[in-house]
TIKOL-608862 format. One record per atom (N, C-alpha, C, O, CB): x, y, z; residue in one letter; atom name. Coordinates in nm, 3 decimals. Glycine has a CB too. Layout:
BEGIN
R; u; v; w; residuo; atomo
R; X; Y; Z; A; CA .
...
// end
This chain:
BEGIN
R; u; v; w; residuo; atomo
R; 9.222; 4.081; 20.126; M; N .
R; 9.053; 4.004; 20.062; M; CA .
R; 9.041; 4.050; 19.881; M; C .
R; 9.136; 4.123; 19.852; M; O .
R; 8.864; 4.110; 20.174; M; CB .
R; 8.996; 4.036; 19.823; V; N .
R; 8.884; 4.018; 19.709; V; CA .
R; 8.804; 3.924; 19.687; V; C .
R; 8.820; 3.807; 19.653; V; O .
R; 8.924; 4.020; 19.603; V; CB .
R; 8.691; 4.004; 19.716; H; N .
R; 8.548; 3.918; 19.621; H; CA .
R; 8.477; 3.966; 19.491; H; C .
R; 8.459; 4.077; 19.440; H; O .
R; 8.414; 3.913; 19.714; H; CB .
R; 8.452; 3.869; 19.466; S; N .
R; 8.427; 3.946; 19.283; S; CA .
R; 8.343; 3.816; 19.222; S; C .
R; 8.327; 3.706; 19.274; S; O .
R; 8.625; 3.979; 19.155; S; CB .
R; 8.288; 3.871; 19.078; R; N .
R; 8.145; 3.728; 19.064; R; CA .
R; 8.149; 3.774; 18.958; R; C .
R; 8.136; 3.891; 18.923; R; O .
R; 7.970; 3.710; 19.149; R; CB .
R; 8.182; 3.622; 18.861; N; N .
R; 8.259; 3.641; 18.696; N; CA .
R; 8.193; 3.584; 18.672; N; C .
R; 8.189; 3.464; 18.700; N; O .
R; 8.395; 3.609; 18.633; N; CB .
R; 8.074; 3.674; 18.582; S; N .
R; 7.978; 3.580; 18.451; S; CA .
R; 7.998; 3.494; 18.337; S; C .
R; 7.928; 3.543; 18.248; S; O .
R; 7.915; 3.653; 18.379; S; CB .
R; 8.053; 3.400; 18.295; L; N .
R; 8.055; 3.322; 18.194; L; CA .
R; 7.970; 3.298; 18.092; L; C .
R; 7.865; 3.239; 18.119; L; O .
R; 8.070; 3.241; 18.231; L; CB .
R; 7.990; 3.326; 17.991; P; N .
R; 7.951; 3.360; 17.845; P; CA .
R; 7.812; 3.245; 17.754; P; C .
R; 7.772; 3.255; 17.638; P; O .
R; 8.120; 3.342; 17.757; P; CB .
R; 7.776; 3.160; 17.847; D; N .
R; 7.672; 3.099; 17.903; D; CA .
R; 7.571; 3.120; 17.963; D; C .
R; 7.479; 3.042; 17.938; D; O .
R; 7.696; 3.049; 17.952; D; CB .
R; 7.542; 3.238; 18.070; G; N .
R; 7.463; 3.303; 18.196; G; CA .
R; 7.517; 3.223; 18.315; G; C .
R; 7.455; 3.246; 18.419; G; O .
R; 7.285; 3.290; 18.185; G; CB .
R; 7.608; 3.142; 18.325; A; N .
R; 7.680; 3.041; 18.485; A; CA .
R; 7.758; 3.197; 18.512; A; C .
R; 7.811; 3.290; 18.450; A; O .
R; 7.841; 2.838; 18.449; A; CB .
R; 7.729; 3.160; 18.628; A; N .
R; 7.879; 3.250; 18.687; A; CA .
R; 7.971; 3.180; 18.773; A; C .
R; 7.964; 3.058; 18.788; A; O .
R; 7.846; 3.383; 18.784; A; CB .
R; 8.096; 3.288; 18.856; I; N .
R; 8.175; 3.205; 18.926; I; CA .
R; 8.208; 3.296; 19.012; I; C .
R; 8.241; 3.410; 18.981; I; O .
R; 8.282; 3.135; 18.860; I; CB .
R; 8.197; 3.229; 19.184; V; N .
R; 8.249; 3.372; 19.290; V; CA .
R; 8.411; 3.309; 19.323; V; C .
R; 8.471; 3.202; 19.309; V; O .
R; 8.124; 3.397; 19.488; V; CB .
R; 8.435; 3.428; 19.366; V; N .
R; 8.600; 3.417; 19.332; V; CA .
R; 8.626; 3.498; 19.482; V; C .
R; 8.590; 3.613; 19.509; V; O .
R; 8.674; 3.517; 19.152; V; CB .
R; 8.678; 3.429; 19.546; V; N .
R; 8.767; 3.562; 19.652; V; CA .
R; 8.914; 3.563; 19.665; V; C .
R; 8.926; 3.528; 19.783; V; O .
R; 8.729; 3.553; 19.817; V; CB .
R; 8.975; 3.572; 19.641; D; N .
R; 9.135; 3.639; 19.616; D; CA .
R; 9.197; 3.690; 19.788; D; C .
R; 9.181; 3.785; 19.864; D; O .
R; 9.118; 3.819; 19.486; D; CB .
R; 9.263; 3.576; 19.787; I; N .
R; 9.376; 3.586; 19.937; I; CA .
R; 9.466; 3.637; 19.930; I; C .
R; 9.531; 3.574; 19.847; I; O .
R; 9.437; 3.481; 19.997; I; CB .
R; 9.541; 3.743; 19.974; M; N .
R; 9.674; 3.818; 19.943; M; CA .
R; 9.733; 3.851; 20.072; M; C .
R; 9.671; 3.912; 20.160; M; O .
R; 9.656; 3.952; 19.856; M; CB .
R; 9.889; 3.799; 20.085; K; N .
R; 9.939; 3.748; 20.179; K; CA .
R; 10.068; 3.906; 20.106; K; C .
R; 10.140; 3.906; 20.007; K; O .
R; 9.962; 3.542; 20.187; K; CB .
R; 10.041; 4.021; 20.220; I; N .
R; 10.174; 4.152; 20.160; I; CA .
R; 10.241; 4.177; 20.290; I; C .
R; 10.199; 4.238; 20.388; I; O .
R; 10.105; 4.337; 20.087; I; CB .
R; 10.366; 4.112; 20.267; K; N .
R; 10.443; 4.188; 20.414; K; CA .
R; 10.577; 4.290; 20.372; K; C .
R; 10.659; 4.279; 20.282; K; O .
R; 10.520; 4.043; 20.535; K; CB .
R; 10.555; 4.410; 20.501; D; N .
R; 10.658; 4.483; 20.469; D; CA .
R; 10.643; 4.580; 20.330; D; C .
R; 10.744; 4.648; 20.314; D; O .
R; 10.767; 4.386; 20.462; D; CB .
R; 10.556; 4.598; 20.243; G; N .
R; 10.457; 4.639; 20.127; G; CA .
R; 10.516; 4.555; 20.056; G; C .
R; 10.587; 4.612; 19.973; G; O .
R; 10.441; 4.790; 20.065; G; CB .
R; 10.520; 4.445; 20.051; M; N .
R; 10.615; 4.302; 19.922; M; CA .
R; 10.488; 4.227; 19.917; M; C .
R; 10.440; 4.194; 20.025; M; O .
R; 10.789; 4.163; 20.000; M; CB .
R; 10.452; 4.209; 19.856; F; N .
R; 10.356; 4.055; 19.788; F; CA .
R; 10.448; 3.947; 19.827; F; C .
R; 10.570; 3.949; 19.820; F; O .
R; 10.332; 4.039; 19.585; F; CB .
R; 10.359; 3.835; 19.878; Q; N .
R; 10.433; 3.730; 19.907; Q; CA .
R; 10.418; 3.639; 19.838; Q; C .
R; 10.479; 3.594; 19.741; Q; O .
R; 10.424; 3.692; 20.010; Q; CB .
R; 10.279; 3.596; 19.924; E; N .
R; 10.184; 3.513; 19.859; E; CA .
R; 10.005; 3.498; 19.829; E; C .
R; 9.913; 3.549; 19.892; E; O .
R; 10.219; 3.423; 19.917; E; CB .
R; 10.001; 3.445; 19.759; D; N .
R; 9.784; 3.465; 19.694; D; CA .
R; 9.734; 3.311; 19.685; D; C .
R; 9.798; 3.215; 19.644; D; O .
R; 9.747; 3.550; 19.461; D; CB .
R; 9.616; 3.314; 19.731; W; N .
R; 9.551; 3.190; 19.748; W; CA .
R; 9.421; 3.227; 19.663; W; C .
R; 9.389; 3.343; 19.638; W; O .
R; 9.528; 3.144; 19.911; W; CB .
R; 9.348; 3.114; 19.622; D; N .
R; 9.245; 3.158; 19.574; D; CA .
R; 9.146; 3.065; 19.605; D; C .
R; 9.177; 2.946; 19.614; D; O .
R; 9.259; 3.188; 19.449; D; CB .
R; 8.991; 3.114; 19.629; V; N .
R; 8.884; 3.010; 19.636; V; CA .
R; 8.808; 3.065; 19.575; V; C .
R; 8.773; 3.183; 19.568; V; O .
R; 8.828; 2.962; 19.755; V; CB .
R; 8.767; 2.933; 19.504; T; N .
R; 8.638; 2.991; 19.370; T; CA .
R; 8.482; 2.896; 19.410; T; C .
R; 8.488; 2.815; 19.503; T; O .
R; 8.710; 2.925; 19.149; T; CB .
R; 8.377; 2.912; 19.348; E; N .
R; 8.292; 2.779; 19.371; E; CA .
R; 8.166; 2.886; 19.283; E; C .
R; 8.144; 3.007; 19.284; E; O .
R; 8.259; 2.706; 19.582; E; CB .
R; 8.113; 2.788; 19.225; G; N .
R; 8.035; 2.841; 19.069; G; CA .
R; 7.838; 2.878; 19.174; G; C .
R; 7.787; 2.798; 19.252; G; O .
R; 8.032; 2.624; 18.880; G; CB .
R; 7.768; 3.037; 19.127; A; N .
R; 7.742; 3.057; 19.204; A; CA .
R; 7.573; 2.993; 19.129; A; C .
R; 7.551; 2.964; 19.011; A; O .
R; 7.798; 3.190; 19.258; A; CB .
R; 7.478; 2.986; 19.247; L; N .
R; 7.366; 2.899; 19.216; L; CA .
R; 7.287; 2.996; 19.229; L; C .
R; 7.286; 3.099; 19.297; L; O .
R; 7.334; 2.774; 19.295; L; CB .
R; 7.160; 2.903; 19.086; T; N .
R; 7.069; 2.984; 19.041; T; CA .
R; 6.948; 3.007; 19.172; T; C .
R; 6.974; 2.953; 19.280; T; O .
R; 7.016; 2.917; 18.900; T; CB .
R; 6.816; 3.087; 19.160; E; N .
R; 6.719; 3.100; 19.239; E; CA .
R; 6.711; 2.926; 19.330; E; C .
R; 6.725; 2.886; 19.446; E; O .
R; 6.580; 3.154; 19.134; E; CB .
R; 6.680; 2.861; 19.188; A; N .
R; 6.589; 2.700; 19.241; A; CA .
R; 6.778; 2.603; 19.305; A; C .
R; 6.808; 2.484; 19.306; A; O .
R; 6.466; 2.569; 19.008; A; CB .
R; 6.827; 2.680; 19.331; E; N .
R; 6.942; 2.594; 19.389; E; CA .
R; 6.985; 2.642; 19.514; E; C .
R; 7.085; 2.588; 19.562; E; O .
R; 7.062; 2.588; 19.301; E; CB .
R; 6.922; 2.750; 19.588; S; N .
R; 6.937; 2.813; 19.693; S; CA .
R; 6.862; 2.789; 19.765; S; C .
R; 6.758; 2.736; 19.724; S; O .
R; 6.946; 2.914; 19.687; S; CB .
R; 6.878; 2.817; 19.905; K; N .
R; 6.777; 2.731; 20.052; K; CA .
R; 6.740; 2.897; 20.036; K; C .
R; 6.665; 2.952; 19.956; K; O .
R; 6.873; 2.633; 20.260; K; CB .
R; 6.786; 2.930; 20.096; S; N .
R; 6.764; 3.133; 20.126; S; CA .
R; 6.679; 3.190; 20.036; S; C .
R; 6.580; 3.260; 20.057; S; O .
R; 6.913; 3.244; 20.098; S; CB .
R; 6.742; 3.143; 19.903; K; N .
R; 6.665; 3.238; 19.810; K; CA .
R; 6.726; 3.396; 19.833; K; C .
R; 6.658; 3.493; 19.867; K; O .
R; 6.490; 3.229; 19.849; K; CB .
R; 6.832; 3.395; 19.812; R; N .
R; 6.941; 3.563; 19.789; R; CA .
R; 7.041; 3.452; 19.742; R; C .
R; 7.078; 3.340; 19.778; R; O .
R; 7.010; 3.702; 19.970; R; CB .
R; 7.075; 3.572; 19.608; P; N .
R; 7.253; 3.548; 19.571; P; CA .
R; 7.351; 3.532; 19.636; P; C .
R; 7.357; 3.594; 19.742; P; O .
R; 7.313; 3.632; 19.518; P; CB .
R; 7.423; 3.475; 19.611; M; N .
R; 7.563; 3.414; 19.684; M; CA .
R; 7.665; 3.521; 19.654; M; C .
R; 7.783; 3.496; 19.676; M; O .
R; 7.623; 3.254; 19.618; M; CB .
R; 7.616; 3.681; 19.589; F; N .
R; 7.663; 3.754; 19.566; F; CA .
R; 7.623; 3.813; 19.446; F; C .
R; 7.609; 3.760; 19.336; F; O .
R; 7.754; 3.725; 19.584; F; CB .
R; 7.597; 3.979; 19.494; G; N .
R; 7.566; 4.062; 19.450; G; CA .
R; 7.390; 4.090; 19.457; G; C .
R; 7.343; 4.030; 19.553; G; O .
R; 7.633; 4.049; 19.341; G; CB .
R; 7.284; 4.167; 19.376; D; N .
R; 7.159; 4.157; 19.398; D; CA .
R; 7.076; 4.068; 19.248; D; C .
R; 6.964; 4.067; 19.197; D; O .
R; 7.112; 4.318; 19.431; D; CB .
R; 7.191; 4.010; 19.226; K; N .
R; 7.116; 3.893; 19.055; K; CA .
R; 7.156; 3.762; 19.077; K; C .
R; 7.268; 3.719; 19.108; K; O .
R; 7.197; 3.927; 18.862; K; CB .
R; 7.058; 3.707; 19.059; F; N .
R; 7.110; 3.524; 19.016; F; CA .
R; 7.147; 3.487; 18.811; F; C .
R; 7.102; 3.512; 18.700; F; O .
R; 6.910; 3.388; 19.075; F; CB .
R; 7.233; 3.431; 18.866; P; N .
R; 7.319; 3.357; 18.722; P; CA .
R; 7.181; 3.284; 18.669; P; C .
R; 7.102; 3.235; 18.749; P; O .
R; 7.481; 3.212; 18.766; P; CB .
R; 7.157; 3.282; 18.515; A; N .
R; 7.066; 3.222; 18.472; A; CA .
R; 7.058; 3.107; 18.419; A; C .
R; 6.958; 3.055; 18.369; A; O .
R; 7.029; 3.277; 18.417; A; CB .
R; 7.204; 3.050; 18.435; V; N .
R; 7.262; 2.958; 18.440; V; CA .
R; 7.343; 2.865; 18.554; V; C .
R; 7.459; 2.893; 18.583; V; O .
R; 7.310; 2.993; 18.372; V; CB .
R; 7.286; 2.775; 18.603; S; N .
R; 7.385; 2.665; 18.661; S; CA .
R; 7.487; 2.641; 18.712; S; C .
R; 7.454; 2.547; 18.784; S; O .
R; 7.410; 2.610; 18.615; S; CB .
R; 7.575; 2.655; 18.726; F; N .
R; 7.716; 2.690; 18.727; F; CA .
R; 7.730; 2.517; 18.710; F; C .
R; 7.796; 2.491; 18.609; F; O .
R; 7.791; 2.788; 18.882; F; CB .
R; 7.692; 2.423; 18.767; T; N .
R; 7.701; 2.245; 18.756; T; CA .
R; 7.596; 2.210; 18.626; T; C .
R; 7.589; 2.089; 18.605; T; O .
R; 7.630; 2.150; 18.930; T; CB .
R; 7.531; 2.276; 18.554; Q; N .
R; 7.451; 2.243; 18.471; Q; CA .
R; 7.626; 2.339; 18.274; Q; C .
R; 7.660; 2.285; 18.168; Q; O .
R; 7.225; 2.350; 18.541; Q; CB .
R; 7.658; 2.446; 18.321; S; N .
R; 7.714; 2.483; 18.266; S; CA .
R; 7.833; 2.385; 18.201; S; C .
R; 7.902; 2.311; 18.272; S; O .
R; 7.726; 2.574; 18.329; S; CB .
R; 7.853; 2.399; 18.014; K; N .
R; 7.925; 2.357; 17.940; K; CA .
R; 8.086; 2.356; 18.014; K; C .
R; 8.169; 2.265; 18.008; K; O .
R; 7.896; 2.435; 17.819; K; CB .
R; 8.100; 2.516; 18.099; L; N .
R; 8.238; 2.574; 18.069; L; CA .
R; 8.332; 2.531; 18.260; L; C .
R; 8.450; 2.532; 18.296; L; O .
R; 8.209; 2.802; 18.015; L; CB .
R; 8.197; 2.499; 18.332; S; N .
R; 8.235; 2.422; 18.411; S; CA .
R; 8.340; 2.334; 18.407; S; C .
R; 8.428; 2.343; 18.493; S; O .
R; 8.158; 2.376; 18.430; S; CB .
R; 8.346; 2.246; 18.316; S; N .
R; 8.466; 2.159; 18.292; S; CA .
R; 8.620; 2.205; 18.245; S; C .
R; 8.705; 2.130; 18.198; S; O .
R; 8.422; 2.073; 18.193; S; CB .
R; 8.635; 2.386; 18.279; L; N .
R; 8.742; 2.391; 18.224; L; CA .
R; 8.785; 2.572; 18.339; L; C .
R; 8.867; 2.664; 18.342; L; O .
R; 8.718; 2.382; 18.017; L; CB .
R; 8.661; 2.524; 18.410; W; N .
R; 8.724; 2.629; 18.536; W; CA .
R; 8.819; 2.512; 18.671; W; C .
R; 8.873; 2.563; 18.770; W; O .
R; 8.541; 2.731; 18.635; W; CB .
// end
């Protein structure tokens, strides 16, 4: 399982979890889970979803969100 945060050119960000199934040393399956990272204003806990910084732009307001 790999977690990552990908910043988009407009300041929004996406959080990704990549889950891989490996059997006997061979790659079998892959699942991806993605979610737009919240800004500080959107966060109920006032903590970033990933890392120590909030994205500058809400993913829901990003012009690039429709491409993801």
